[in-house]
C-alpha positions in Angstrom: 122.3 68.8 95.4 121.0 72.1 93.9 122.2 75.3 95.8 120.0 78.4 95.7 121.2 81.9 96.5 119.0 84.5 98.1 119.8 88.2 98.8 117.9 90.6 101.1 118.4 93.7 103.2 118.4 91.6 106.4 119.0 88.0 107.5 115.3 87.7 108.5 114.1 88.7 105.0 116.6 86.3 103.4 115.4 83.4 105.5 111.8 84.3 104.6 112.7 84.1 101.0 114.3 80.7 101.6 111.2 79.5 103.4 108.8 80.6 100.7 110.9 79.2 97.9 112.3 75.9 99.4 109.9 75.2 102.2 110.3 75.1 106.0 112.7 72.1 105.9 115.3 73.8 103.8 119.0 73.6 104.9 121.1 76.8 105.2 124.6 76.2 103.8 126.2 79.6 104.2 125.5 83.3 105.0 127.6 86.3 104.3 127.3 90.1 103.9 127.9 91.5 100.4 127.8 94.9 98.6 125.2 95.4 95.9 125.8 98.3 93.5 122.9 100.7 93.1 122.5 103.7 90.8 125.7 105.6 90.2 128.6 104.9 92.6 126.4 104.0 95.6 126.1 100.5 97.0 124.1 98.8 99.7 125.1 96.1 102.2 123.0 93.0 101.6 122.8 89.6 103.3 123.3 86.6 101.0 122.1 83.1 102.0 122.9 79.9 100.2 120.4 77.1 100.9 119.2 73.8 99.5 116.1 71.7 99.8 117.6 68.3 99.5 120.7 68.3 101.7 121.1 65.0 103.5 120.2 65.3 107.1 122.1 63.8 110.0 121.2 60.2 110.8 118.1 60.3 112.9 117.8 58.0 115.9 115.5 55.0 115.5 111.8 55.4 116.5 112.4 53.0 119.4 115.2 55.2 120.7 113.1 58.3 120.7 109.8 56.8 121.9 108.8 58.3 125.3 109.1 56.1 128.3 105.8 55.0 129.8 104.9 57.2 132.8 103.4 54.6 135.1 105.1 55.5 138.3 103.6 53.7 141.3 102.4 55.6 144.3 104.3 54.8 147.4 103.0 55.2 150.9 104.3 58.1 153.0 105.0 55.9 156.0 106.7 52.5 156.1 104.7 49.6 157.3 106.2 47.0 159.7 106.4 44.6 156.8 108.6 47.1 154.9 110.9 47.5 157.9 111.2 43.8 158.1 112.2 43.6 154.5 115.0 46.1 155.1 116.2 44.4 158.2 116.3 41.0 156.6 119.8 40.8 155.1 118.7 38.0 152.8 116.4 40.4 150.9 117.8 43.1 148.6 117.0 46.7 149.4 115.1 47.1 146.1 112.3 44.9 147.6 111.2 48.0 149.7 108.0 49.6 148.7 108.9 52.4 146.3 112.4 51.0 145.6 113.7 51.1 142.1 116.6 48.7 142.1 120.2 49.5 141.4 121.2 51.8 138.6 122.0 48.8 136.4 118.4 47.8 136.5 115.3 49.3 134.8 112.2 49.6 136.9 108.8 49.1 135.3 107.3 51.5 137.8 109.7 54.4 137.0 108.9 57.3 134.7 112.5 57.0 133.7 112.1 53.5 132.4 114.2 53.0 129.2 112.2 52.2 126.0 112.8 48.8 124.6 115.3 49.1 121.7 116.2 46.5 119.1 119.6 45.0 119.2 122.2 47.2 117.5 124.4 45.8 114.8 128.1 45.4 115.6 129.8 48.7 114.9 133.0 48.9 112.9 136.1 49.3 114.9 136.7 52.9 113.7 133.3 54.0 115.0 133.9 52.7 118.5 135.1 55.2 121.1 138.9 55.6 121.0 140.9 54.7 124.2 141.6 58.3 124.9 137.9 59.1 124.7 137.1 56.4 127.2 139.9 57.7 129.5 138.3 61.1 129.4 134.9 59.6 130.2 136.5 57.9 133.2 137.8 61.2 134.4 134.3 62.6 134.6 133.3 60.1 137.2 134.3 59.7 140.8 133.6 57.2 143.5 130.4 58.2 145.3 130.6 58.5 149.1 128.0 55.8 149.6 130.1 53.3 147.6 133.1 53.7 149.9 133.9 51.3 152.7 133.7 54.0 155.4 129.9 54.1 156.0 128.2 55.0 159.3 126.0 52.1 160.3 123.0 53.0 162.4 121.9 49.4 162.7 119.1 47.3 161.1 116.3 49.3 159.6 113.8 47.4 161.8 115.2 49.2 164.8 114.9 52.7 163.2 112.6 55.3 164.6 109.3 55.9 162.7 110.6 59.3 161.6 113.6 57.7 159.9 111.4 55.1 158.2 109.0 57.8 157.0 111.9 59.8 155.4 113.3 56.6 153.9 110.0 55.9 152.1 109.9 59.5 150.9 113.4 59.1 149.4 112.5 55.8 147.7 109.2 57.3 146.3 111.2 60.2 144.9 113.4 57.8 142.9 116.5 57.7 145.1 118.2 54.4 144.8 117.7 52.2 147.9 121.4 51.7 148.8 122.0 55.5 148.3 118.9 56.5 150.3 119.9 54.3 153.3 123.5 55.4 153.3 122.6 59.1 153.1 120.0 58.7 155.8 122.4 56.9 158.2 125.0 59.6 157.6 122.5 62.4 158.2 121.3 60.9 161.4 124.7 60.0 162.7 125.9 63.6 162.2 122.8 65.1 163.8 122.8 63.2 167.1 120.1 61.0 168.7 117.5 63.8 168.9 117.5 64.0 165.1 116.0 60.5 164.8 112.7 61.5 166.2 111.9 64.5 163.9 111.3 64.1 160.1 111.8 67.8 159.6 115.3 67.7 161.3 116.2 64.6 159.3 115.3 66.2 156.0 117.3 69.3 156.9 120.4 67.2 157.7 119.9 65.1 154.5 120.0 68.3 152.4 123.3 69.3 154.0 124.8 65.9 153.6 123.8 65.6 150.0 124.8 69.2 149.2 128.3 68.5 150.4 128.7 65.7 147.8 127.7 67.8 144.8 129.8 70.0 142.5 128.6 73.3 141.1 130.3 76.0 139.1 128.3 79.1 139.6 127.5 81.6 136.8 129.8 82.5 133.9 132.3 85.1 134.9 132.3 87.7 132.0 134.8 90.6 131.9 133.6 93.6 129.8 135.9 94.3 127.0 137.4 90.8 126.9 135.7 88.3 124.6 134.7 85.0 126.2 133.5 82.1 124.0 131.1 79.5 125.5 129.6 76.6 123.6 126.5 74.5 124.3 126.5 70.9 123.1 124.3 67.9 123.7 121.7 65.5 122.3 118.8 66.6 120.2 115.8 68.0 122.0 117.3 68.8 125.4 116.8 72.6 125.1 120.2 73.9 124.0 118.9 76.8 122.0 116.4 78.0 124.6 119.0 77.7 127.4 121.5 79.7 125.3 118.8 82.4 124.8 118.1 82.5 128.6 121.8 83.0 129.4 122.3 85.6 126.6 119.3 87.6 127.8 120.4 87.5 131.4 123.8 88.9 130.6 122.4 91.4 128.2 119.7 92.8 130.4 121.2 92.3 133.9 124.8 93.0 133.2 124.6 95.2 130.0 127.1 92.9 128.3 127.5 92.9 124.5 126.4 89.5 123.3 127.2 87.7 120.1 125.6 84.5 118.9 126.9 81.8 116.5 124.9 78.8 115.3 126.5 75.7 113.9 123.0 74.2 113.3 122.5 74.7 109.6 120.6 71.4 109.1 117.3 73.0 110.0 116.0 76.3 108.8 113.8 76.4 111.8 116.8 76.3 114.2 118.4 79.3 112.5 115.1 81.2 112.5 114.5 80.5 116.2 117.9 81.8 117.2 117.4 84.8 114.9 114.3 85.7 116.9 116.2 85.5 120.2 119.1 87.6 118.7 116.6 90.3 117.7 115.0 90.3 121.1 118.4 91.2 122.8 119.8 93.2 119.8 122.6 90.7 119.3 124.4 90.0 116.1 124.0 86.4 114.8 126.6 84.5 112.7 125.6 81.3 110.8 128.5 79.0 110.3 128.4 75.9 108.1 132.0 74.7 108.2 134.9 74.7 110.7 137.0 77.1 108.6 134.3 79.8 108.9 134.5 79.9 112.7 137.5 82.2 113.0 136.0 84.8 110.7 132.7 84.8 112.6 134.6 85.3 115.9 136.5 88.2 114.3 133.3 89.9 113.3 132.1 89.5 116.9 135.3 90.7 118.5 133.5 93.7 120.1 131.3 91.3 122.1 132.0 90.5 125.7 130.3 87.1 125.5 129.9 84.9 122.4 127.6 81.9 122.7 127.8 79.0 120.3 124.7 77.0 119.6 125.3 73.5 118.1 123.0 71.0 116.3 121.8 68.1 118.4 124.0 65.0 118.1 123.1 61.4 118.7 125.4 60.3 121.5 126.3 57.1 119.6 127.1 58.8 116.3 130.8 59.1 116.7 131.4 60.6 113.3 129.0 63.5 114.0 130.7 64.1 117.3 134.1 64.3 115.6 132.7 66.9 113.1 131.5 69.0 116.0 134.8 68.6 117.7 136.5 70.2 114.7 134.2 73.2 115.0 135.0 73.5 118.7 138.8 73.2 118.1 138.5 76.2 115.8 136.4 78.2 118.2 138.6 77.4 121.3 135.8 78.1 123.8 136.7 78.9 127.3 133.9 76.7 128.5 131.8 73.9 126.9 128.5 73.1 128.6 127.0 69.7 128.0 123.2 70.1 128.1 121.1 67.2 129.4 117.4 66.9 130.3 116.2 66.1 133.8 113.5 64.0 132.2 116.0 61.5 130.9 116.9 58.3 132.7 120.2 58.2 134.5 121.3 55.4 132.3 120.8 57.6 129.2 122.5 60.6 130.9 125.5 58.4 131.9 125.8 57.2 128.4 125.6 60.8 127.1 128.3 62.0 129.4 130.6 59.2 128.3 130.0 59.7 124.6 130.2 63.5 124.6 133.5 63.3 126.6 135.0 63.4 123.1 134.2 67.1 123.1 135.9 67.7 126.5 132.9 69.4 128.2 133.7 71.5 131.2 130.2 71.9 132.8 126.9 70.1 132.9 123.7 72.2 132.3 120.5 70.5 133.4 117.2 71.4 131.7 113.5 70.6 131.9 113.3 70.1 135.6 109.6 70.9 135.3 109.3 67.6 133.4 111.2 65.4 135.9 109.0 63.1 137.8 111.6 61.3 139.9 114.7 63.5 139.8 115.9 61.8 143.0 117.2 58.9 140.8 120.0 61.3 139.8 121.4 61.5 143.3 124.0 58.7 142.8 125.0 59.9 139.3 125.5 63.5 140.4 127.4 62.4 143.5 129.9 60.6 141.2 130.1 63.3 138.5 133.3 65.4 138.2 131.7 67.9 135.9 130.3 70.8 137.9 126.7 71.9 137.4 126.4 75.4 135.9 122.7 76.2 135.4 119.2 74.6 135.9 116.2 75.4 133.8 112.6 74.9 134.7 110.4 75.9 131.7 110.3 77.6 128.3 110.1 81.3 129.3 113.0 83.4 128.2 114.8 84.7 130.2 112.9 83.8 133.4 113.1 80.0 133.7 116.8 79.6 134.6 118.8 79.7 137.8 122.4 79.3 138.7 123.0 75.9 140.2 123.8 76.0 144.0 124.5 73.0 146.1 121.6 73.5 148.4 119.1 74.1 145.7 120.3 71.1 143.7 120.2 68.9 146.8 116.7 70.1 147.7 115.5 69.2 144.2 117.1 65.7 144.4 115.2 65.2 147.6 111.9 66.2 146.1 111.7 69.8 147.2 111.4 71.7 143.9 109.9 75.0 145.0 109.5 77.5 142.3 112.9 78.1 140.6 111.2 79.9 137.7 110.5 82.8 140.1 114.1 83.3 140.9 116.1 85.5 138.6 119.6 84.3 138.0 122.3 86.5 139.3 124.8 86.9 136.5 128.3 87.8 137.6 130.9 89.8 135.9 133.8 92.1 136.5 
């Protein structure tokens, strides 16, 4: 591996030299400030960047693992036919036989936009690459028993006896991707808590459903930043879920809404484009950017950003099943000691994939879940069961690529409404950043 050194008056100019000399796929190894002696006794502060064009990249996922799922969602009727009601009432038939039903979470529906791509069988992994017992224990701590899986369930009788309004709402839930057993349990609880008059009005049923589901969700609210006291927050997650863009939205919100001093650190030195993208965001909000290529450089970067109220760490995307990469990232985080670590996941992913991501990334001890790309989610209702079990509180929701507009603080009612198919226009809401 041949290492090249570039010097310029600014980081942007140095990266431009790297791009021109080594191409857009160059890898940044290290950046630092140095003094360059000029005429006489005068010297100038320069930025020095070390880069290479042939640094081995992280193992990429197989094409089968990254192929998009086929979007062939079937269109369900808005009302339930007598035949559908009979299917529900017949105890010998499973609930996933309902029109619009998508089976239990252990099954993959061919009608769902979230259908998992077919993957080749994976070779047996060596024992040292399998998750450690303590990792699996942490993964278990992120899950809880969902209310609809407990024994104490209100029973409103066979579905064949339900009022037409209840059957209409049931079909809407199934069409939105809510699992059949979850949809039925939530609907029965909503009607039972609302009284007999609720059963005749779909609007009242949907309102009660939102309240029932909201009570089952866990949210964290905005970051609480104290001026003059440095808070370090890390964003981690798989490749392509929108970590860097989400970081930029949060940074811009606190910079423009709260007037906080923001510092940015990127751990993603595998791609020159990733450093360049974050540099553009840093210049937009007048924030210093530190590029860190090894864990022992983290402390120095934080010291140089000690005047910042909020320091945001951007990390390279990691394949959930690449345990070795996750361990390397854990070393970075152990040096940074962030007050919060947000696991970023895409709403366009299947719940099976997100469950696996949460379990694998438990090695990094995430404290929050940040959900992105809600504008790309076709059946977000399929997440209802998963989020009802999750112990990690939801922090932010993003709904587009615009910085800083397309982000909102997660609230229970907003999240429940989205799970039930009422998306509205979150991009028009400005997040209310909090501080002291």
